[in-house]
C-alpha positions as CSV (number, residue, x, y, z in Angstrom):
1,M,0.0,0.0,0.0
2,L,1.4,3.4,-0.9
3,L,0.7,6.9,0.3
4,C,1.3,9.7,-2.2
5,C,1.5,13.3,-1.2
6,G,3.2,16.5,-2.3
7,N,6.4,16.6,-4.4
8,A,5.5,13.2,-5.9
9,I,6.9,11.5,-2.8
10,C,5.6,8.0,-2.2
11,Q,6.3,6.4,1.2
12,T,5.0,3.3,2.8
13,T,2.7,3.2,5.8
14,Q,4.6,1.9,8.8
15,P,2.6,1.4,12.0
16,V,5.8,0.0,13.6
17,E,9.1,1.9,13.1
18,K,11.6,-0.9,13.2
19,W,14.6,1.5,13.0
20,M,13.6,2.8,16.4
21,D,13.8,-0.7,17.8
22,Y,17.2,-0.9,16.3
23,I,18.3,2.2,18.2
24,E,16.9,0.9,21.4
25,E,18.9,-2.3,21.0
26,L,22.0,-0.1,20.7
27,A,21.1,1.8,23.8
28,E,21.0,-1.5,25.7
29,N,24.4,-2.6,24.5
30,F,26.3,0.7,24.5
31,E,25.3,2.6,27.6
32,E,28.6,4.4,27.7
33,D,28.0,5.9,24.3
34,D,24.7,7.5,25.0
35,E,25.5,10.9,23.5
36,R,26.6,9.5,20.1
37,I,23.5,7.2,20.0
38,E,21.4,10.3,20.5
39,T,23.2,11.9,17.5
40,L,22.5,8.9,15.4
41,F,18.9,8.9,16.4
42,S,18.7,12.6,15.5
43,D,20.3,12.0,12.1
44,L,17.9,9.2,11.3
45,S,14.9,11.2,12.5
46,F,15.7,14.0,10.1
47,L,16.2,11.5,7.3
48,A,12.9,9.8,8.1
49,E,11.2,13.2,7.7
50,N,13.3,14.1,4.6
51,P,13.8,10.8,2.7
52,F,15.8,10.5,-0.4
53,D,14.7,9.4,-3.9
54,L,15.5,5.7,-4.6
55,N,16.0,6.5,-8.3
56,T,18.5,9.4,-8.0
57,A,20.4,8.7,-4.7
58,G,24.1,8.0,-5.0
59,E,26.3,5.6,-3.0
60,E,26.9,8.2,-0.3
61,S,23.2,8.6,0.4
62,F,22.7,4.9,0.9
63,K,25.8,4.8,3.2
64,R,23.9,7.1,5.6
65,L,21.8,4.1,6.4
66,P,23.8,1.9,8.9
67,F,21.5,-1.1,8.0
68,L,22.9,-1.6,4.5
69,S,26.1,-3.4,3.6
70,D,28.4,-2.4,0.7
71,L,27.2,-5.4,-1.3
72,Q,23.5,-4.4,-0.8
73,I,24.3,-0.8,-1.9
74,E,26.1,-2.0,-5.0
75,E,23.2,-4.3,-5.9
76,I,20.6,-1.6,-5.5
77,I,22.5,0.8,-7.8
78,G,23.3,-2.1,-10.2
79,Y,19.6,-3.1,-10.4
80,R,18.7,0.5,-11.2
81,Q,21.3,0.8,-13.9
82,R,20.1,-2.5,-15.6
83,N,16.4,-2.0,-15.3
84,G,15.9,1.8,-15.2
85,N,14.0,3.7,-12.6
86,M,12.0,1.8,-10.0
87,L,8.2,2.3,-10.0
88,T,7.7,1.5,-6.3
89,V,10.0,0.9,-3.3
90,Y,8.8,-2.7,-3.3
91,E,10.9,-3.5,-6.3
92,L,13.7,-3.8,-3.7
93,K,12.3,-7.3,-3.2
94,N,13.8,-8.3,-6.5
95,I,17.3,-7.7,-5.2
96,T,18.8,-10.9,-4.0
97,S,20.8,-9.6,-1.0
98,L,17.9,-7.7,0.5
99,D,15.6,-9.7,2.8
100,W,12.3,-8.3,4.0
101,P,13.5,-7.3,7.5
102,T,16.3,-5.1,5.9
103,I,13.8,-3.6,3.5
104,E,11.5,-2.7,6.4
105,L,14.3,-1.0,8.1
106,I,15.1,1.3,5.2
107,L,11.5,2.0,4.0
108,P,11.0,5.2,6.1
109,F,14.1,6.8,4.5
110,I,13.4,6.3,0.8
111,Y,10.7,7.1,-1.7
112,V,10.1,6.8,-5.5
113,G,9.7,10.3,-6.9
114,D,9.4,12.1,-10.2
115,T,11.2,10.1,-12.8
116,E,11.9,13.4,-14.7
117,N,13.6,15.0,-11.7
118,R,16.8,16.8,-12.7
119,L,19.5,18.8,-11.0
120,R,18.3,22.4,-10.6
121,S,20.6,25.4,-10.9
122,L,21.5,27.3,-7.7
123,S,19.6,30.5,-8.5
124,A,17.9,32.6,-5.9
125,Q,14.5,31.8,-7.4
126,N,15.2,28.0,-7.2
127,L,16.6,28.3,-3.7
128,L,13.4,30.0,-2.5
129,K,11.0,27.9,-4.5
130,Y,12.4,24.4,-4.1
131,G,14.3,24.7,-0.8
132,K,12.8,22.7,2.1
133,N,12.3,24.4,5.5
134,E,11.5,22.6,8.7
135,I,10.9,24.0,12.2
136,A,10.5,21.6,15.2
137,V,9.7,22.9,18.7
138,R,9.7,20.5,21.7
139,Y,8.6,20.8,25.3
140,S,8.8,18.1,28.0
141,R,8.6,17.8,31.7
142,T,8.1,15.4,34.6
143,L,4.7,16.1,36.3
144,Q,5.8,15.0,39.8
145,E,8.1,17.4,41.7
146,K,11.7,16.3,42.0
147,Q,13.9,17.1,45.0
148,G,16.0,19.6,43.1
149,Y,13.1,21.9,42.5
150,K,11.7,22.1,46.0
151,P,12.0,25.4,47.8
152,L,14.7,25.9,50.4
153,P,15.4,28.8,52.8
154,D,17.9,31.3,51.6
155,S,20.1,30.6,54.6
156,I,20.4,26.9,53.5
157,L,21.1,27.9,49.8
158,Q,23.8,30.3,50.8
159,Q,25.6,27.5,52.7
160,Y,24.7,24.7,50.3
161,P,24.0,26.3,46.8
162,N,24.1,22.9,45.0
163,R,21.0,21.5,46.8
164,K,18.7,23.2,44.3
165,Y,18.5,23.5,40.5
166,L,18.9,27.0,39.2
167,G,16.4,26.7,36.4
168,E,12.9,25.6,35.5
169,P,11.7,21.9,35.6
170,F,11.1,21.6,31.9
171,Y,13.1,20.7,28.8
172,H,12.7,22.9,25.7
173,S,14.4,22.8,22.3
174,L,14.1,24.6,18.9
175,R,15.3,23.3,15.6
176,Y,15.3,24.9,12.2
177,S,16.6,23.3,9.0
178,Y,16.9,24.4,5.4
179,T,17.9,21.9,2.6
180,F,18.2,22.2,-1.1
181,D,18.5,18.7,-2.7
182,E,21.8,17.2,-1.5
183,R,23.9,20.3,-2.1
184,I,22.9,22.8,0.6
185,Q,22.1,22.3,4.2
186,A,21.7,25.0,6.9
187,G,20.4,24.8,10.4
188,L,20.0,26.1,13.9
189,V,19.5,24.2,17.2
190,A,18.8,25.7,20.6
191,E,18.2,23.8,23.8
192,K,17.8,23.9,27.5
193,D,17.7,20.8,29.7
194,A,15.4,20.4,32.6
195,G,16.8,22.3,35.6
196,E,18.9,24.7,33.5
197,P,17.9,28.4,33.8
198,F,15.9,29.7,30.8
199,W,14.4,33.0,31.8
200,N,15.3,34.1,35.3
201,S,17.9,36.2,37.2
202,V,20.6,33.6,36.6
203,H,20.4,33.4,32.8
204,K,18.1,34.4,30.0
205,G,17.9,32.3,26.8
206,Y,18.8,28.8,25.9
207,D,21.8,27.0,27.4
208,Y,23.1,25.5,24.1
209,Y,23.2,27.0,20.6
210,S,24.4,25.4,17.4
211,A,24.4,26.7,13.8
212,H,25.8,25.5,10.5
213,V,26.0,25.9,6.8
214,F,27.0,22.8,4.8
215,L,27.6,22.7,1.0
216,R,28.3,19.6,-1.1
217,Y,29.0,18.4,-4.6
218,M,29.9,21.8,-6.2
219,G,32.5,21.0,-8.8
220,V,35.8,20.0,-7.2
221,L,34.3,21.1,-3.8
222,K,33.0,17.9,-2.4
223,S,32.0,19.5,0.9
224,L,32.4,22.7,2.8
225,A,31.3,23.2,6.5
226,I,31.0,26.5,8.3
227,G,29.9,26.5,11.9
228,D,29.3,23.3,13.7
229,Y,30.2,20.0,12.0
230,K,31.3,16.4,12.5
231,A,34.5,14.8,11.3
232,S,35.4,11.2,10.8
233,F,38.3,9.5,9.1
234,G,39.5,5.9,8.9
235,Q,38.1,3.6,11.5
236,G,38.1,6.2,14.3
237,L,41.5,5.6,15.9
238,V,42.3,9.3,15.5
239,I,39.0,11.1,15.0
240,S,35.3,10.1,14.8
241,H,32.3,12.0,16.0
242,D,29.9,9.3,14.7
243,F,28.4,6.4,16.4
244,T,28.9,3.3,14.3
245,P,27.6,0.3,16.2
246,S,29.8,-2.7,16.2
247,R,28.7,-5.6,18.4
248,N,25.2,-6.5,17.0
249,A,23.4,-8.5,14.4
250,F,24.5,-6.3,11.5
251,L,28.0,-7.2,10.2
252,S,27.9,-4.2,7.9
253,Q,28.2,-1.9,10.9
254,I,31.7,-3.0,11.9
255,E,33.1,-0.6,9.3
256,R,33.0,3.1,9.7
257,R,32.0,4.5,6.3
258,N,31.5,8.2,7.0
259,N,34.9,9.5,5.9
260,G,34.9,13.3,5.8
261,F,32.6,15.9,7.2
262,R,28.9,16.1,8.0
263,R,26.8,18.8,9.5
264,H,26.1,18.8,13.2
265,Y,22.3,19.0,13.7
266,S,21.9,17.5,17.2
267,T,21.5,18.5,20.8
268,N,24.7,16.5,21.6
269,E,26.8,19.2,23.3
270,T,30.1,17.3,23.1
271,D,30.8,15.5,19.9
272,F,31.4,18.1,17.3
273,F,33.8,20.8,16.0
274,R,33.1,24.5,15.6
275,G,34.9,26.3,12.8
276,A,35.4,25.4,9.2
277,A,36.2,22.4,7.1
278,A,36.5,21.5,3.4
279,T,37.1,18.6,1.1
280,L,38.3,18.9,-2.5
281,K,37.9,16.0,-4.9
282,L,40.5,15.8,-7.7
283,K,39.8,12.7,-9.8
284,D,40.7,9.8,-7.5
285,F,42.1,12.0,-4.7
286,E,40.3,13.7,-1.9
287,I,42.0,16.4,0.2
288,S,40.4,17.5,3.5
289,L,41.4,20.3,5.9
290,F,39.7,21.4,9.1
291,Y,40.0,23.8,12.0
292,S,37.9,24.1,15.2
293,F,37.9,26.4,18.2
294,R,35.6,25.5,21.2
295,K,35.6,26.3,24.9
296,L,35.1,23.0,26.7
297,D,33.5,22.2,30.1
298,A,36.1,20.9,32.6
299,N,37.0,20.5,36.2
300,T,40.1,22.7,36.8
301,D,42.5,23.5,39.6
302,S,44.1,26.8,38.7
303,M,45.5,26.2,35.2
304,Y,45.3,22.4,35.4
305,I,42.5,20.3,34.0
306,T,41.7,17.4,36.2
307,S,38.9,16.1,34.0
308,F,36.6,17.1,31.2
309,K,32.8,17.4,31.8
310,T,30.9,15.9,28.8
311,D,27.3,15.5,29.9
312,G,26.2,19.0,28.8
313,M,24.3,19.7,32.1
314,H,24.5,23.1,33.6
315,R,21.7,23.0,36.3
316,L,23.7,23.7,39.5
317,V,26.2,26.3,40.6
318,N,29.1,23.9,40.5
319,E,28.1,22.7,37.0
320,R,27.9,26.3,35.7
321,N,31.3,27.0,37.2
322,K,32.7,24.3,34.9
323,M,31.0,25.7,31.8
324,G,33.1,26.7,28.8
325,I,36.4,27.1,30.7
326,V,39.1,25.5,28.5
327,P,39.8,27.1,25.0
328,T,40.6,24.2,22.6
329,H,42.1,24.6,19.2
330,T,41.9,21.5,16.9
331,F,43.3,21.3,13.4
332,G,44.2,18.7,10.9
333,G,43.7,17.1,7.5
334,N,43.4,14.0,5.4
335,I,44.6,12.9,2.0
336,R,42.7,10.1,0.5
337,Y,43.1,7.9,-2.7
338,V,39.7,6.3,-3.5
339,T,38.8,3.7,-6.2
340,R,36.3,1.0,-6.1
341,Q,38.9,-1.7,-5.2
342,I,41.5,0.3,-3.2
343,T,41.3,3.1,-0.7
344,V,44.3,4.6,1.2
345,G,44.1,7.6,3.5
346,L,46.6,9.6,5.6
347,T,45.2,11.6,8.6
348,A,47.0,14.1,10.9
349,L,45.4,15.9,13.8
350,G,46.6,18.2,16.5
351,Y,45.0,19.9,19.4
352,Q,46.1,22.2,22.2
353,F,44.4,23.8,25.3
354,E,46.1,27.3,25.2
355,N,47.4,28.0,28.8
356,Y,45.8,25.0,30.4
357,T,47.5,21.7,31.1
358,V,45.7,18.3,31.4
359,E,46.8,16.8,34.7
360,P,44.3,14.2,36.1
361,Q,44.6,13.2,39.8
362,P,47.2,10.5,39.9
363,H,46.0,6.9,40.3
364,P,47.5,3.6,39.3
365,Y,44.9,3.0,36.6
366,N,45.5,6.4,34.9
367,V,49.2,6.4,34.8
368,F,49.2,6.2,31.0
369,F,46.5,8.9,30.5
370,F,47.4,12.0,28.5
371,R,49.1,14.7,30.5
372,G,50.2,17.9,28.9
373,N,49.1,20.9,26.9
374,R,49.0,19.6,23.4
375,N,49.0,16.3,21.4
376,T,49.3,15.0,17.9
377,N,47.9,11.9,16.2
378,V,48.7,10.5,12.8
379,S,47.3,7.4,11.0
380,V,47.1,5.5,7.8
381,D,43.8,3.8,6.9
382,Y,43.3,1.3,4.0
383,Q,40.8,-0.9,2.3
384,F,41.2,-3.5,-0.4
385,R,38.2,-5.3,-1.8
386,N,36.7,-7.4,-4.6
387,R,33.4,-9.1,-5.0
388,Q,33.8,-11.5,-2.1
389,L,36.6,-10.3,0.1
390,K,37.2,-7.0,1.8
391,F,40.2,-6.1,4.0
392,F,40.2,-2.8,5.8
393,G,41.7,-1.1,8.9
394,E,43.7,1.7,10.4
395,T,47.0,2.1,12.2
396,A,47.6,5.2,14.3
397,M,50.3,6.7,16.5
398,S,50.1,9.4,19.1
399,A,52.8,12.0,19.9
400,N,54.5,9.6,22.5
401,R,54.9,7.1,19.7
402,A,52.4,4.6,21.1
403,I,50.5,2.6,18.5
404,A,46.9,1.6,18.0
405,T,45.8,-0.7,15.1
406,L,42.5,-2.2,14.0
407,N,42.2,-4.7,11.0
408,V,39.2,-6.5,9.6
409,L,38.9,-9.3,7.0
410,Q,35.3,-9.8,5.7
411,W,34.2,-12.6,3.4
412,T,30.9,-12.6,1.5
413,P,30.9,-15.6,-0.7
414,A,27.2,-15.2,-1.5
415,S,24.3,-12.9,-0.8
416,Y,23.0,-15.3,1.9
417,A,26.3,-15.7,3.8
418,S,28.9,-13.3,5.3
419,G,31.6,-13.6,8.0
420,L,34.4,-11.5,9.4
421,I,37.4,-11.5,11.7
422,L,38.5,-8.3,13.5
423,Y,41.7,-7.8,15.5
424,R,42.5,-4.7,17.5
425,S,45.4,-3.8,19.6
426,Y,45.4,-0.4,21.4
427,A,48.5,0.3,23.5
428,S,48.0,1.2,27.1
429,D,49.8,4.5,26.5
430,Y,48.1,5.4,23.2
431,Q,46.5,8.8,23.6
432,S,43.7,10.1,21.3
433,F,41.4,12.8,22.6
434,Y,38.9,12.4,19.7
435,G,39.4,8.7,19.0
436,N,36.2,6.6,18.9
437,A,36.7,3.1,17.5
438,F,35.5,-0.5,17.9
439,S,36.2,-1.5,21.5
440,Q,34.8,-2.7,24.8
441,N,36.3,0.4,26.5
442,S,34.9,4.0,26.2
443,T,38.4,5.1,24.9
444,V,40.8,3.9,22.3
445,Q,43.4,2.7,24.8
446,N,44.5,-0.3,26.8
447,E,42.8,-3.1,24.9
448,Q,43.5,-6.1,22.7
449,G,40.8,-8.2,21.2
450,L,39.6,-10.7,18.6
451,Y,36.0,-10.5,17.2
452,L,34.4,-13.1,15.0
453,G,31.0,-12.5,13.3
454,I,28.8,-14.4,11.0
455,Q,25.4,-13.8,9.2
456,L,23.5,-16.5,7.3
457,T,20.2,-16.9,5.5
458,P,20.1,-20.7,5.3
459,V,16.6,-20.9,4.0
460,A,14.0,-18.5,2.8
461,R,12.6,-16.2,5.5
462,W,15.2,-17.2,8.1
463,K,18.3,-15.2,9.1
464,I,20.9,-16.4,11.6
465,S,23.5,-14.1,13.0
466,G,26.0,-14.2,15.8
467,Y,29.4,-13.0,17.1
468,A,32.0,-13.8,19.7
469,D,34.4,-11.1,21.1
470,F,37.4,-12.1,23.1
471,F,39.2,-9.2,24.8
472,R,41.8,-8.3,27.4
473,F,43.0,-5.1,29.1
474,P,46.8,-5.2,29.6
475,W,46.8,-2.5,32.3
476,M,44.5,-1.6,35.1
477,K,41.1,0.2,34.6
478,F,38.9,2.3,36.8
479,G,37.4,-0.3,39.3
480,V,39.8,-3.0,38.2
481,D,43.1,-3.0,40.0
482,A,44.9,-5.5,37.8
483,P,45.1,-6.5,34.1
484,S,41.8,-8.2,33.2
485,S,39.9,-10.0,30.4
486,G,36.5,-10.9,29.2
487,V,34.3,-12.4,26.5
488,E,31.0,-11.5,24.9
489,Y,28.7,-13.7,22.7
490,M,25.5,-13.1,20.8
491,A,23.3,-15.4,18.8
492,Q,20.1,-14.4,17.0
493,A,17.5,-16.2,14.9
494,E,15.1,-14.1,12.9
495,Y,12.0,-15.2,10.9
496,A,10.0,-12.9,8.5
497,H,6.9,-13.9,6.5
498,L,6.6,-11.1,4.0
499,D,5.3,-7.9,5.7
500,R,2.7,-9.5,8.0
501,F,4.6,-11.5,10.6
502,S,8.1,-11.5,11.9
503,M,9.9,-12.6,15.1
504,Y,13.3,-13.1,16.5
505,L,15.0,-14.7,19.5
506,R,18.3,-13.3,20.8
507,Y,20.7,-14.4,23.5
508,R,23.6,-12.3,24.7
509,Y,26.3,-13.3,27.2
510,R,28.9,-11.0,28.6
511,Q,31.7,-11.6,31.1
512,K,34.0,-9.0,32.5
513,E,36.3,-8.8,35.6
514,S,36.0,-6.2,38.3
515,N,37.1,-5.6,41.9
516,R,35.5,-7.5,44.7
517,A,36.1,-6.7,48.4
518,T,37.5,-9.5,50.6
519,D,37.1,-10.0,54.3
520,N,40.4,-8.2,54.6
521,K,39.4,-4.7,53.7
522,Q,43.0,-3.9,52.7
523,E,42.8,-6.3,49.7
524,V,40.5,-6.9,46.8
525,D,40.0,-9.8,44.5
526,I,39.6,-9.6,40.7
527,L,36.5,-11.7,39.9
528,P,34.4,-12.1,36.8
529,D,30.8,-10.8,36.5
530,Q,28.5,-12.7,34.1
531,Q,25.4,-11.3,32.5
532,H,22.9,-13.3,30.4
533,R,20.2,-11.5,28.4
534,F,17.3,-13.2,26.5
535,R,14.9,-11.4,24.3
536,Y,12.0,-12.7,22.2
537,Q,10.0,-10.3,20.0
538,M,7.0,-10.9,17.6
539,I,5.4,-8.4,15.2
540,Y,2.1,-9.1,13.6
541,K,0.3,-6.9,11.1
542,P,-3.3,-8.0,10.6
543,T,-3.9,-5.1,8.2
544,A,-1.8,-2.5,6.4
545,T,-2.7,0.1,9.1
546,V,-2.5,-1.9,12.4
547,A,0.5,-3.6,13.9
548,S,1.2,-5.3,17.3
549,R,4.5,-6.1,18.9
550,T,4.9,-8.5,21.7
551,S,8.1,-9.0,23.6
552,F,9.6,-10.8,26.5
553,D,13.0,-10.0,28.2
554,F,14.9,-11.9,30.8
555,S,18.1,-10.9,32.5
556,F,20.4,-12.8,34.8
557,F,23.4,-11.3,36.5
558,D,25.9,-13.4,38.4
559,E,28.8,-12.0,40.5
560,K,31.3,-14.8,41.4
561,S,31.5,-13.3,44.8
562,G,28.1,-14.8,45.4
563,N,25.6,-12.1,44.6
564,K,23.0,-13.1,41.9
565,S,20.0,-11.2,40.5
566,Q,17.5,-11.8,37.8
567,G,14.6,-9.9,36.2
568,W,12.0,-10.1,33.4
569,M,9.7,-7.8,31.5
570,I,6.7,-8.6,29.2
571,A,5.5,-5.9,27.0
572,E,2.8,-5.2,24.3
573,M,2.6,-2.4,21.8
574,I,-0.2,-1.6,19.4
575,G,0.4,0.8,16.5
576,W,-2.4,2.3,14.3
577,K,-1.8,4.4,11.2
578,P,-4.9,4.7,9.1
579,L,-4.8,5.7,5.4
580,S,-7.8,8.0,5.5
581,I,-7.2,10.0,8.7
582,P,-4.0,12.0,9.2
583,I,-3.1,10.5,12.6
584,Q,-0.8,7.8,14.0
585,T,-1.1,6.3,17.5
586,D,1.0,3.9,19.5
587,L,0.0,2.4,22.8
588,Y,2.5,0.5,25.0
589,I,2.1,-1.5,28.3
590,A,4.8,-3.5,30.2
591,W,5.2,-5.3,33.4
592,F,8.7,-5.7,34.9
593,N,10.1,-7.5,37.9
594,T,13.8,-7.5,38.7
595,D,15.9,-8.0,41.8
596,D,18.1,-4.9,41.5
597,Y,19.8,-2.5,39.1
598,S,22.2,-5.2,37.8
599,S,19.3,-7.1,36.2
600,R,17.6,-4.0,34.8
601,I,15.5,-4.3,31.7
602,Y,15.2,-1.7,28.8
603,S,11.9,-0.5,27.6
604,Y,11.5,-0.8,23.8
605,E,8.8,1.8,23.4
606,K,7.8,4.3,20.6
607,K,9.6,7.7,20.6
608,L,8.9,11.0,19.1
609,L,11.2,12.0,16.2
610,Y,14.4,13.7,17.5
611,V,13.6,12.6,21.0
612,Y,16.1,10.0,22.1
613,N,15.4,8.3,25.4
614,T,15.5,4.6,26.2
615,P,14.6,4.1,29.9
616,S,15.6,1.1,31.9
617,F,13.6,-0.3,34.8
618,Y,14.3,-2.4,37.8
619,D,12.4,-3.5,41.0
620,K,8.7,-4.3,40.4
621,G,6.2,-2.2,38.5
622,T,4.3,-1.4,35.3
623,R,5.0,1.0,32.5
624,L,2.3,2.6,30.2
625,S,2.9,5.0,27.4
626,A,0.9,6.5,24.5
627,V,2.2,8.4,21.4
628,V,0.0,10.4,19.1
629,R,1.0,12.3,15.9
630,Y,-1.7,14.3,14.2
631,F,-1.3,16.3,10.9
632,L,-3.2,19.5,11.2
633,T,-2.3,20.1,7.5
634,K,0.1,18.4,5.1
635,K,2.9,20.6,6.4
636,L,2.0,21.0,10.1
637,S,1.9,18.3,12.7
638,V,1.7,18.0,16.4
639,S,3.1,14.9,18.3
640,A,2.7,14.1,22.0
641,K,3.8,11.3,24.3
642,I,2.8,10.5,27.8
643,G,4.6,7.9,29.8
644,W,3.6,6.7,33.3
645,T,5.6,4.3,35.5
646,H,4.2,2.8,38.7
647,Y,6.3,0.9,41.2
648,F,4.8,-1.7,43.5
649,D,7.8,-1.9,46.0
650,R,9.1,1.7,46.3
651,E,8.2,4.8,48.2
652,T,10.7,7.0,46.3
653,I,11.9,7.1,42.7
654,G,15.3,8.2,41.6
655,S,18.2,9.5,43.7
656,A,19.8,12.7,45.0
657,L,18.2,15.8,43.4
658,E,16.2,13.6,40.9
659,T,14.3,12.0,43.7
660,I,10.5,11.8,43.5
661,D,8.5,11.1,46.6
662,G,5.9,8.3,45.8
663,K,5.4,5.3,43.6
664,N,4.5,7.1,40.4
665,R,6.4,9.0,37.7
666,T,4.6,10.7,34.7
667,D,6.5,12.3,31.8
668,V,4.9,14.5,29.1
669,D,6.5,15.3,25.7
670,I,5.0,17.6,23.0
671,M,6.5,18.5,19.6
672,L,5.2,20.8,16.9
673,Q,6.7,20.4,13.4
674,W,6.1,22.7,10.5
675,K,7.5,22.1,7.0
676,F,7.3,24.9,4.3
């Protein structure tokens, strides 16, 4: 069933947005990378609202979708070249390497448009007539009063100023975006978090502002960024602002494919550059240069930086005292040779903190951390490929001559089978402030590992995937007072019967070592923690407008010191998106029962576009949520979500200044979107 509206855009009706489920799975597996997952969710939200034409999109447009492999992208473009323009998005079923679950993931981001579409000139008339504008305004708050907003006597606040938030108890953001096909992007983002002052004696206005102009594909100028932008080169050993998930059911996501620059259109207040960047394309060579100047949040002692603050929160006096303290200059470049079979790139990056010196408090675990005023990283990245084999990787060095390397061999003998081997070795003293690569750590440092992944479609409608990751940390870590090691396994079986019924069963096991206190309080043991997670999900679509999703989660956590905990959650979601009424609704209900935080369960519930939040629950309770989106006109829509959580075994919810007295928490989120 197709819906056709203005600009000849035809998109499918999707009562269940599977790509949002995909993001929630990432949130469960990569808690330490929450900010970058939020950026990925924001990017995909914008793309879902502004899909690209299946008949005119190039390779780089398809690479923006993390669900597609290189082989799948090649076969989509090859099919189009052999058979001409597609008439509907469902022609993708004719491509051998695309199964129905993958097609469902990409449907929100593509459409089949005007077959006569051509590249328009960059005249003022065309920019005004054919440019697309979008404004999104969001407001949200928790209805129950939290501890940090309760009134306190002035005498108490003078003595303890950090016992009360400085701002109002609501979240508010504003986004504006302008796009002209794929060549011009401009935007503005403004945001305040709940608790940050918006309009009072402390501060007037938003807490965070971001703006950008981004140009692409103008002769030899491949890209030009002015304002806020993201940079990524190689496999992330030197620089990557992107979140490219690694340990999951999609083998294609091991490789980081966003080489170059992209606009920053997110409320992520940490992972971006502010300045200018450009890439020139000269035949098979690409030359990139960039510069950034930002003032970073940090904990300082005189002119020494003891740690950087990266959560973007400025609600309390002590948080605002750390705001925008450290002036940071970052500069670098990349030279790249690119052909279909061979890619080789050289990256160099330097950064310095003016008069400040990084000097974290000395502890045995951070003896190899960066200390100083400036640092430099260089790397070479490479890729060699043919139809079945692909070898890629990156090797980098920091100013102290420490080495980090990551190398991958991927084999795809047929469209229904793929496997890979990944080896990484990051020296304990390798230092990269902007590094963000495949790892079990949150930094590119102190890790060695071997990862094996496989994906099979043994028979029609079935897909089997799995991985095993063996890793060790040669030096101590925070909370682990000795070298340690661990393993992680995942196995998943997925079945899909066309677009009416699908299900999957997933098992994940993870073992890591950590400190455990002994009877002698002067000593600790290093013991393994084991975590088992099971998830079963079934989606059934009785009609083209109604879908139901049933899921069951089970978690078991085992500390070898003797502590054990377990938990479960059962959930049901109903989505309704009628063809004749401009409305979409999603209802969600869940029951959870866990022993403690270690066995917590994540809630896979519908979100508003641009609103990234995947809550986890523990103890005993129920969760209800409802999402409604109504189109007042073709260009104007309002979305709302209400979520209510009730605990059976608590008298308070949250901790510290986020504490709520009582058993209930209710959150309300409203968004207004206008396209013109």
